[in-house]
Every structure is written in structure tokens, then in C-alpha cells.
C-alpha positions in Angstrom: 62.0 -27.9 -0.2 59.8 -28.8 2.8 58.9 -25.1 2.7 58.4 -24.7 -0.7 56.2 -28.0 -0.5 54.1 -26.4 2.2 53.5 -23.4 0.4 52.4 -24.8 -2.3 49.9 -27.4 -0.2 48.5 -24.1 0.8 48.1 -21.9 -2.3 46.3 -25.4 -3.8 44.3 -26.1 -1.3 42.2 -23.2 0.0 42.4 -24.9 3.3 44.6 -25.1 6.8 47.8 -26.2 6.9 46.4 -29.1 9.5 44.6 -30.5 6.4 47.7 -30.1 4.3 49.8 -32.1 7.0 47.4 -34.6 6.9 47.9 -35.6 3.8 44.6 -33.8 2.3 46.1 -31.5 -0.3 48.4 -32.1 -3.2 52.1 -32.7 -3.6 54.0 -30.1 -5.2 54.7 -30.6 -8.9 51.7 -33.3 -8.8 50.4 -31.1 -11.7 52.2 -29.4 -13.9 51.6 -27.8 -18.1 48.2 -25.7 -18.3 47.0 -25.9 -14.2 47.4 -22.8 -11.7 48.2 -25.2 -9.0 51.6 -26.7 -9.9 54.9 -25.5 -10.1 56.1 -21.9 -9.6 55.7 -18.3 -10.4 57.9 -18.7 -13.5 55.7 -21.4 -14.9 52.5 -19.4 -14.2 54.2 -16.4 -16.4 54.7 -18.9 -19.3 51.1 -20.1 -19.1 50.0 -16.5 -19.2 52.3 -15.9 -22.2 51.0 -18.7 -23.7 47.3 -17.6 -23.5 47.6 -13.9 -24.7 49.9 -15.5 -27.9 46.9 -18.0 -28.7 44.0 -15.2 -28.3 45.8 -12.2 -29.7 46.1 -8.7 -28.7 42.6 -7.8 -29.6 40.8 -11.2 -28.0 42.9 -9.9 -24.8 41.5 -6.4 -24.5 37.8 -8.0 -25.2 38.5 -10.8 -22.3 39.5 -8.3 -19.9 36.5 -6.1 -21.0 34.5 -9.2 -20.7 35.8 -10.0 -17.1 35.1 -6.4 -16.0 31.3 -6.3 -17.1 30.8 -9.7 -15.4 32.1 -8.2 -12.1 30.0 -5.1 -12.1 26.8 -7.1 -13.0 27.6 -9.6 -10.1 28.2 -6.8 -8.0 24.8 -5.0 -9.0 22.4 -7.7 -8.2 24.2 -8.3 -5.0 23.4 -4.5 -4.3 19.6 -5.0 -5.4 19.3 -8.0 -2.9 20.8 -6.5 -0.3 18.4 -3.4 -0.5 15.2 -5.2 -0.7 16.2 -7.6 2.2 17.2 -4.2 4.0 14.1 -2.7 3.2 11.8 -5.4 4.6 13.4 -5.7 7.8 13.1 -1.5 7.9 9.5 -1.6 7.2 8.7 -4.9 9.4 10.5 -3.2 12.7 8.6 -0.1 12.2 5.7 -2.1 13.5 6.7 -1.5 17.2 3.6 -3.5 18.7 3.9 -4.9 22.5 4.5 -8.1 23.2 1.0 -8.6 24.5 -0.2 -7.9 21.4 2.5 -10.0 19.3 2.1 -13.2 21.6 -2.0 -12.8 21.4 -4.4 -14.3 19.0 -7.8 -12.4 18.6 -10.5 -15.8 17.4 -12.6 -13.1 16.0 -13.3 -10.2 14.9 -16.8 -7.7 15.1 -19.1 -7.1 12.1 -22.0 -4.9 12.5 -25.2 -6.5 12.4 -26.9 -5.7 9.1 -30.7 -7.0 8.6 -33.4 -5.6 6.2 -32.9 -1.8 7.4 -29.5 -0.6 8.7 -29.5 -1.0 12.3 -26.6 0.6 14.4 -25.4 -0.4 17.9 -21.6 -0.7 19.5 -23.6 -4.0 21.2 -25.3 -4.8 18.0 -22.6 -7.4 16.4 -22.3 -10.5 15.0 -18.9 -12.8 15.3 -16.9 -14.3 12.2 -13.9 -16.6 13.1 -10.3 -16.0 12.1 -9.0 -18.3 14.4 -5.4 -17.4 13.5 -5.4 -13.9 13.0 -3.1 -11.6 14.5 -4.9 -8.0 15.2 -3.3 -5.0 14.8 -4.6 -1.8 15.6 -3.0 2.0 15.0 -3.7 2.4 18.7 -1.0 -0.1 18.9 1.4 1.5 16.6 4.1 3.6 18.1 5.6 4.1 14.5 3.1 3.3 11.4 5.5 2.4 8.1 4.3 5.3 5.9 4.4 8.0 8.8 5.9 10.7 7.0 5.6 10.5 3.6 4.1 12.8 1.3 3.0 12.6 -2.1 6.2 14.3 -4.5 5.0 17.4 -6.5 4.3 16.7 -10.3 7.1 16.8 -12.6 6.6 19.6 -15.2 6.8 18.0 -18.5 5.9 19.6 -21.7 5.2 16.9 -23.7 3.0 15.0 -21.3 0.6 17.5 -19.7 -2.5 15.2 -18.9 -3.3 13.4 -15.7 -1.0 11.1 -14.4 -0.2 9.1 -11.1 1.9 9.6 -8.1 3.0 7.5 -5.8 0.9 5.9 -2.6 2.5 4.3 0.3 0.7 0.9 1.2 1.6 -1.6 3.8 1.1 -5.6 3.5 -1.7 -7.4 2.7 -1.5 -9.4 6.1 -0.5 -6.1 7.9 -3.7 -4.2 6.2 -6.3 -7.7 7.2 -4.7 -7.2 10.7 -5.5 -3.3 10.7 -9.3 -3.8 9.9 -11.0 -2.2 12.8 -13.2 -4.2 15.0 -15.6 -1.8 15.3 -17.7 -0.1 12.9 -17.2 3.2 12.1 -19.0 6.1 14.0 -22.2 7.1 12.7 -23.1 11.1 13.8 -26.7 11.1 15.1 -27.9 8.4 12.6 -28.3 5.0 14.1 -30.9 3.3 12.3 -32.0 3.6 8.4 -34.7 2.1 6.7 -36.3 1.9 3.2 -39.5 3.3 1.9 -41.3 0.2 0.2 -44.8 0.6 -1.2 -47.1 -1.1 -3.5 -48.3 -0.2 -7.2 -51.0 2.3 -6.1 -49.4 4.3 -3.5 -46.5 6.1 -6.1 -47.9 9.7 -7.6 -46.6 9.8 -11.2 -47.1 13.2 -11.5 -43.4 13.7 -9.5 -40.0 13.5 -11.2 -38.2 10.2 -10.9 -39.2 6.6 -12.0 -41.1 3.8 -10.6 -37.7 2.1 -9.5 -37.0 5.5 -7.2 -40.8 5.9 -6.3 -41.7 9.4 -8.0 -40.3 10.8 -5.0 -42.1 14.6 -4.2 -39.9 17.8 -3.6 -41.5 17.9 -0.1 -40.2 14.1 0.6 -37.0 15.0 -1.0 -36.0 17.9 1.3 -37.5 16.0 4.1 -35.0 13.4 3.6 -32.1 15.6 4.8 -33.4 16.4 8.1 -31.1 13.9 9.9 -32.7 12.1 12.8 -31.5 9.3 15.0 -33.9 7.1 13.0 -34.9 7.4 9.6 -36.9 5.9 6.4 -36.0 7.0 3.2 -36.2 6.4 -0.3 -33.4 4.1 -1.3 -34.5 2.7 -4.9 -36.2 -0.5 -5.1 -39.4 0.6 -3.8 -41.4 -2.4 -5.0 -41.5 -5.8 -4.4 -40.6 -8.3 -1.2 -37.0 -7.1 -1.5 -34.1 -5.6 -3.9 -33.7 -7.8 -6.8 -37.0 -9.7 -6.5 -40.2 -7.7 -8.3 -38.2 -4.5 -8.0 -37.1 -3.9 -11.3 -33.2 -4.7 -11.1 -34.3 -8.5 -10.9 -31.9 -10.9 -10.1 -32.6 -14.8 -9.7 -33.0 -16.4 -6.5 -29.7 -18.0 -6.8 -27.6 -15.2 -7.1 -29.4 -13.2 -4.7 -28.2 -15.9 -2.3 -25.0 -15.7 -2.8 -24.9 -12.3 -2.4 -26.4 -12.2 1.3 -23.9 -14.8 1.7 -21.1 -12.6 0.9 -19.5 -10.5 4.0 -16.3 -8.7 4.8 -15.9 -7.0 1.3 -17.2 -6.8 -1.7 -15.7 -5.8 -4.8 -18.1 -4.9 -7.5 -18.3 -3.4 -11.2 -21.1 -3.7 -13.8 -21.6 -3.5 -17.9 -24.8 -2.6 -19.3 -25.3 -2.3 -23.2 -22.4 -4.2 -24.0 -20.3 -0.8 -23.6 -17.2 -2.0 -22.0 -14.6 -4.9 -22.0 -14.2 -7.2 -19.0 -11.1 -6.1 -17.1 -9.6 -8.8 -14.9 -7.8 -7.5 -11.3 -4.2 -7.9 -11.1 -2.3 -8.4 -7.9 -5.0 -9.7 -5.8 -3.6 -12.2 -2.8 -4.7 -14.7 -1.6 -6.1 -13.6 1.4 -8.5 -11.2 -0.6 -9.3 -14.2 -2.8 -10.4 -16.2 0.3 -12.6 -13.4 2.2 -13.8 -10.9 -0.6 -16.3 -11.3 -3.4 -15.7 -10.3 -6.7 -19.2 -9.3 -8.4 -19.8 -8.1 -12.2 -23.8 -7.1 -12.9 -24.6 -7.6 -16.8 -28.0 -7.5 -18.7 -28.6 -9.9 -20.9 -27.1 -8.7 -23.9 -23.4 -8.1 -22.1 -23.9 -12.0 -21.1 -24.6 -13.0 -24.1 -21.4 -11.4 -25.3 -19.3 -12.9 -23.0 -20.2 -16.5 -23.8 -19.6 -16.1 -26.8 -16.1 -14.1 -27.1 -14.3 -15.2 -23.7 -12.4 -18.4 -23.5 -12.1 -17.7 -19.7 -16.3 -18.1 -19.0 -17.4 -21.1 -16.9 -20.5 -21.3 -14.8 -21.4 -17.8 -14.6 -17.8 -16.4 -13.4 -14.9 -14.7 -15.7 -11.7 -15.1 -14.2 -12.1 -13.7 -10.7 -15.4 -11.9 -11.4 -18.8 -13.7 -10.8 -21.0 -12.5 -13.4 -24.5 -11.8 -12.1 -27.6 -11.1 -14.7 -29.8 -8.3 -14.1 -33.4 -8.2 -15.8 -36.1 -5.8 -16.0 -34.0 -2.9 -16.2 -35.5 0.5 -14.8 -33.9 2.8 -17.3 -33.3 2.8 -20.9 -30.3 4.5 -20.2 -27.3 2.1 -19.6 -25.4 5.3 -17.5 -28.5 5.5 -15.0 -28.6 1.5 -14.8 -25.4 1.6 -14.0 -25.7 4.1 -11.3 -27.7 1.5 -9.1 -25.0 -1.0 -8.2 -22.9 1.7 -8.0 -24.7 3.8 -5.1 -27.1 1.2 -3.9 -24.8 -1.9 -2.8 -25.5 -1.7 0.6 -28.9 -2.7 -0.8 -28.0 -5.2 -2.7 -25.3 -7.1 -0.3 -27.3 -6.6 3.2 -24.4 -8.3 4.8 -21.1 -6.5 3.7 -19.5 -4.2 5.3 -17.0 -2.8 3.1 -17.1 -2.2 -0.7 -14.9 -0.9 -3.6 -16.7 0.1 -6.5 -14.6 0.3 -9.6 -16.3 1.4 -13.5 -16.3 -1.0 -16.0 -13.4 0.8 -17.5 -10.9 0.3 -14.9 -8.5 -2.4 -14.2 -7.7 -2.8 -10.5 -3.9 -3.4 -9.9 -3.6 -3.1 -6.2 -4.9 -5.4 -4.0 -8.7 -4.2 -2.5 -7.5 -4.3 1.6 -4.6 -1.9 0.6 -7.2 0.6 -0.6 -9.3 -0.1 2.3 -6.3 0.3 4.6 -4.8 3.4 2.9 -7.8 5.8 2.3 -10.5 4.2 5.2 -9.0 3.3 8.3 -5.7 5.2 8.1 -8.1 8.2 7.7 -10.5 7.0 9.9 -13.3 7.7 7.5 -15.8 5.5 6.4 -16.2 7.1 2.5 -13.6 7.8 0.1 -13.7 9.3 -3.6 -11.0 10.8 -5.8 -11.4 14.6 -6.6 -11.4 15.2 -10.6 -8.2 16.1 -11.4 -8.9 19.6 -13.0 -12.0 20.8 -12.3 -13.5 21.5 -9.0 -16.5 24.0 -9.8 -19.7 22.4 -10.3 -20.7 24.5 -12.7 -17.5 24.3 -14.8 -18.0 20.6 -14.6 -21.8 21.3 -16.0 -20.2 23.4 -19.3 -17.7 20.7 -19.8 -20.3 18.0 -19.7 -22.6 20.4 -22.2 -19.4 20.3 -24.8 -18.9 17.1 -24.8 -22.5 16.1 -25.5 -22.7 13.8 -22.1 -26.2 14.6 -21.5 -29.1 16.7 -22.8 -27.6 20.4 -22.4 -31.3 21.6 -21.3 -31.4 18.9 -18.3 -28.4 19.9 -17.3 -29.2 23.5 -17.1 -32.6 22.9 -15.5 -30.4 20.7 -12.7 -27.8 23.6 -12.3 -30.4 26.4 -11.8 -32.3 24.7 -9.2 -29.3 23.6 -7.2 -28.4 27.6 -7.8 -31.7 28.4 -6.4 -31.0 26.5 -3.3 -27.6 27.9 -2.7 -24.9 26.5 -5.0 -22.1 28.6 -5.0 -18.6 28.2 -7.4 -16.2 26.6 -5.4 -13.3 28.6 -3.7 -10.7 28.5 -1.3 -13.3 29.4 1.5 -14.8 26.3 1.2 -11.8 24.7 2.9 -11.8 22.1 4.3 -13.8 21.3 1.5 -10.8 20.4 -1.3 -13.3 20.2 -4.3 -17.1 20.0 -5.5 -16.3 17.9 -8.4 -15.7 14.1 -7.9 -14.0 11.5 -9.8 -16.8 9.0 -9.3 -15.4 5.9 -11.4 -14.1 4.6 -8.0 -16.0 4.8 -4.5 -14.2 3.0 -1.2 -16.8 3.0 1.6 -17.8 1.5 4.6 -21.4 0.3 5.0 -22.8 2.5 8.1 -26.0 4.5 8.2 -24.4 8.1 7.7 -22.9 6.7 4.5 -25.7 4.6 3.1 -28.0 7.7 3.9 -25.1 9.5 1.7 -25.1 7.1 -1.3 -29.1 7.1 -1.1 -29.9 10.7 -1.5 -27.2 10.9 -3.7 -29.0 8.4 -6.3 -32.3 10.3 -5.2 -30.7 13.5 -7.2 -29.6 11.1 -10.1 -33.2 9.6 -10.6 -35.0 13.1 -10.4 -32.3 14.9 -12.5 -29.4 13.8 -14.8 -27.4 10.5 -14.6 -24.3 12.7 -14.1 -23.7 12.0 -10.7 -20.9 14.7 -10.9 -23.1 17.3 -10.6 -25.5 16.4 -7.8 -22.3 14.9 -5.7 -21.6 18.1 -3.8 -25.2 19.5 -3.1 -26.0 16.2 -1.2 -22.1 16.5 0.7 -23.1 20.1 1.7 -26.7 19.5 3.2 -25.6 16.5 5.1 -22.6 18.4 6.5 -24.5 21.0 7.7 -26.4 18.8 9.5 -24.3 16.5 11.3 -20.9 17.5 10.3 -20.1 14.2 8.0 -19.0 14.5 4.8 -16.7 12.1 2.2 -13.1 11.8 2.3 -11.7 13.2 -1.0 -8.2 11.8 -2.3 -6.1 13.2 -5.2 -6.6 11.8 -8.5 -3.3 10.8 -9.2 -3.8 8.5 -6.2 -6.7 6.8 -7.9 -4.8 6.4 -11.0 -2.0 4.5 -8.9 -4.4 1.6 -8.6 -6.3 1.6 -11.6 -5.9 1.4 -15.0 -8.1 3.1 -17.5 -8.8 0.5 -20.6 -10.6 1.9 -23.5 -14.7 1.1 -24.2 -15.5 -1.7 -26.2 -16.4 0.2 -29.4 -13.6 2.3 -29.6 -11.6 -0.9 -29.2 -13.2 -2.5 -31.8 -12.6 0.5 -34.0 -8.9 0.9 -33.3 -8.5 -3.0 -34.2 -11.0 -2.3 -37.4 -8.6 0.8 -38.5 -5.3 -1.6 -37.9 -4.3 0.9 -34.7 -2.6 -0.1 -31.9 -4.2 0.7 -29.0 -1.4 1.6 -26.1 0.2 -1.6 -24.6 -0.9 -1.9 -20.7 2.7 -2.3 -18.8 3.2 -5.7 -17.0 2.1 -5.3 -13.4 4.8 -5.4 -11.2 5.0 -7.2 -7.5 3.8 -5.0 -4.7 6.7 -5.1 -1.9 5.2 -4.9 2.0 5.0 -0.8 2.9 6.5 -0.2 -0.6 6.0 3.6 -1.8 4.4 2.2 -5.7 4.2 4.0 -8.5 1.4 2.3 -11.2 2.4 1.6 -14.8 3.0 4.7 -16.3 4.4 6.1 -19.4 8.5 6.5 -19.6 9.2 10.2 -19.3 10.2 12.2 -22.7 14.3 12.0 -23.3 15.4 14.1 -25.3 18.3 12.5 -28.0 21.5 14.1 -28.2 22.9 15.0 -31.5 25.2 12.4 -33.2 28.2 14.0 -34.1 29.3 13.8 -37.6 32.2 12.3 -38.9 35.8 13.7 -39.2 35.2 13.3 -43.0 34.9 16.7 -44.5 31.9 16.7 -47.1 33.0 17.9 -51.0 30.0 19.6 -52.3 29.1 18.2 -55.9 30.0 20.4 -58.7 27.1 22.3 -59.9 26.4 22.7 -63.5 24.5 25.7 -64.7 22.1 25.4 -67.5 22.1 28.1 -70.5 19.0 29.2 -69.8 19.7 30.5 -66.5 22.3 33.2 -67.1 
């Protein structure tokens, strides 16, 4: 009996034999009836028999099925948690940094000095304190987490043939912020860049362009492409004391002061003519909220609409965006006015080192520091823009603009003829490593160094002189600068751009859809970005062909046919 009692105690206590001997367990037979712990094997069989009689045969099957399903669910949850933990460890271990760097703390990072003009020198830096920042660099990494990653080929889909996003490999936000270069990117040849400022009596109104752009003559335009170490060029804002004060595109002093205080990174967008709805960025980290500025430029019409329609508006802010009202607009066309903040952010934010421009129709769904690391720092680039998803040739782009009624056809033809006479040719593989002549210009990621600032100044001068379709003038400015100093913008795939932005509808079209009771396609909820993950953005589910349902086993009996007499 002692052996039987010991066996019963061991089974019931789930403990050790020492605990059972000390009286920590129950005595054999202390609990009987429905309990599993008391009694022997015979009583357990009787208990199981009673349960089966109560639930019946069908109920027993359901209980068994439920038990199997619960076990499978628990196993899958355990596997997901295990995979997430493992992937984080692998990504973290890929950063093999020397112990000296791991144990050191860099008290400051370097920023280039930017005053009334671009002054570029390795010794000209100012200091911004980051007392607890661990600074990494690509030279200190033996393996980058995204080494070996390549964009997979696009799967062919007969039903969805349009442009789609593709996976992009990002690091974590903390790693991206730590990988920010200490020194500014190189600016070949050009070291100092200044801008033309003139009074109202010096402009020649017979030249093309606008008062805001300075009515640049053709000779002045051509000389601006002769790049030297120190240059002075037209770059908008030619009137007034400084950009935003009496220059056209005027901004009040309080906003200008705030803009001058912005350093490091600015994310900017604009809405003029109340053309778009404000899109709120998602997945913005606390690092970006603390170190980056988010500015939305609007005119008075748009500001009035936002005040009366947005519940998020408070003290010139809507969500993360700070709204800046622009008055005395230099152009009647809102699209041309929008090119001012798009291309001349270095003039509006003189102390900013990096900028991300996003058209107002787009919603940012990835942290901006991840974009800087992926498209600038990892590539040693100072300017990045996506290429068009289907068109690579400027002549094709011009014809597409004309067919879509994007601009006056005669003006487009005049611009194309001018560029053709200057030597513009059709795109072909002979232009490699240039991958396209046509950008998708709704997103621009850049570092504010003299050569990239010169590029956007000269690009803006083309927009001011010819049509507002900046895709047409992009390649001409790029090729002229590349021929002089060997610098050109980095162009990435359009599917990569669609990874970090989601396109919305213009306000007028959205209101029309609501008025006609049509539902706009819903935007999928954001998914949290894991460190080092390869993230595919919200996209449509792939089309899956439904299988035909099997017909029932009962044979269908045809109905009797009654013939009419007239049919005989």
C-alpha cells in the first residue's frame, strides 16, 4: 500500500518525492468521484465513460475537434513569437561594431554652417548637442542588415497591371539616426553658392520668366551652368530683404523665425487653391517628432477651409503639421506656386541639413529618418528622386502631358523644341548609368549642400521660364551639371517610392465621389515596422481565382415541356 500511496502522491502533486514525504501532497483516496487525482485506473475509466454518455457521440466529436484546434492555435502563436524574437536578434547581431565604438558616446554631431549664402567647408561646422547618442558609421560596420537584399521581380498579374509597391529593406529608427553622417556630403567643384537679389529697377521685363524669378535672360541662364568654386545665381526671391519678406511668397515674421530655428531635418508639403486634403503621416517615431520639423505651406483659401472643416486644427497646427500661410503669391497657377517650396526648401529653411518633400496628395507611412538612411546615406548620395514607373523618355512624357491636358500644348511643344535644339535626344541604354530621363517628382529626398542646392535652383529657373511641368526640364538640368562636374541625382525605383507613401484622391475628386455615393477604396491600416525588416506597404490583395462549387449528388430532373399548338 505504501508503494501505491507513493505513486498516487507523485502523480497528483506534480512535485518531487521529497515534498510528498514531507506531507506536501494529498493522501491516496482523499478525493474521489469526479476528480482525476483520487483513485486508480478503474475509477478514471468510469469517469471517462460517464462524460461520454453525457455529451453523446456527436458532442464528443465536437469536443475532440475543439481540443485539436486550440492546440494548433497555441502552437502557431508560439511559433510567431519565436520567429519575431529570433529575427530581432539576427538583425541586431549584424551590426558588428568594435568595442571601442560600442562603449563610447559621441557628445555632438557636426552640421554644416548655412547663413545667407551656402558656405561649404570641412572646417565650417556648428555643433548640435546629442549627449546620449551612439554614433555609428558605415565604415564601422562589417555587415549591414540589408546587405544582399535585392528587390524581387514583379509578379505578373493579368487583373492588376498598374504600378504597385515592392519591398524595401530598412534599418530601425535608432540605427538610422545613429548612422547620420558627421560630415556633409562632398560638393564637387562648387563650394560657395550665393543668390541674386535686386531692386525693382534692375529687372528686364522683356525676358521670359517672372518678377519672382528675376526675368532671367537666355545669356544669364546659359552662364549659370558654367560651374565654378564660387557662384551667384538666380534662385527665386530676387526682391525683398530675405526669402518670405517682400519677395512674393510672403510669410509672417513669427513663422519665418520658427523656420530659421528648424535644424537637422524638415519634412515639407504644400496645398494651394484648396486643391488637396491634408494627409497625416503615420509611423512617425518619437525620434523624428523630437528632431524633425513638419511644415505644410498653404494659401489663405486653404487655411480658411482647414479651420472650418478640421477638428484637429489648433494654433496653426493640424496633427503633426505646422501650417504656414503664404500671401502675395507670385503665380496665378497653384501648380507653379507649389514648385517654390518643392524646389527651394534650402532658401526657406537656411539652417536645415536634410529635407524630404512630399506632394500633398501623398501620405507618408514610413519614418523620414529611414528614408534618409535608405536613399541617401546608404548610397552616399545627396539627392534622391524616383523615376517614372512607365516612361523614361522626355519626348514621350511631353506627349503624355499633352494628351492628358496637363498644360497648354503649344507651350509644351515650344519647350521640347528648345531642348531638342540644345541637344536633347531620346532615352536609350546608351545613356547608362542614367536609368531614366523622367522622374516621378512627387517625392524629393536631399541633403542641402551647394551642388544639390544649385541643381534645384537651376531646375526652378526652367520651371519659371517654361512650363510648370518639372518632369520635362529635369533631365536637361541634370545632364548639363553632370557634364561639368560629374554629379547627378540618385534615381530609385518607383515601386520603392510606393512603399513609403500612399496616394490619396484630390479634394475635388473625393467630394465628387462622396456626392455620387461612391465609396473610395479604403486605405489599409498601417503595420508597425520592425527593425531591419523588409517592409511591403499597404497594397491590394492578390486576385485568387475561386474554385467552382461541386454540384450536389442529386440528379436534376428536367421539367416537362408543354408544346403549344401554334408551334406544331
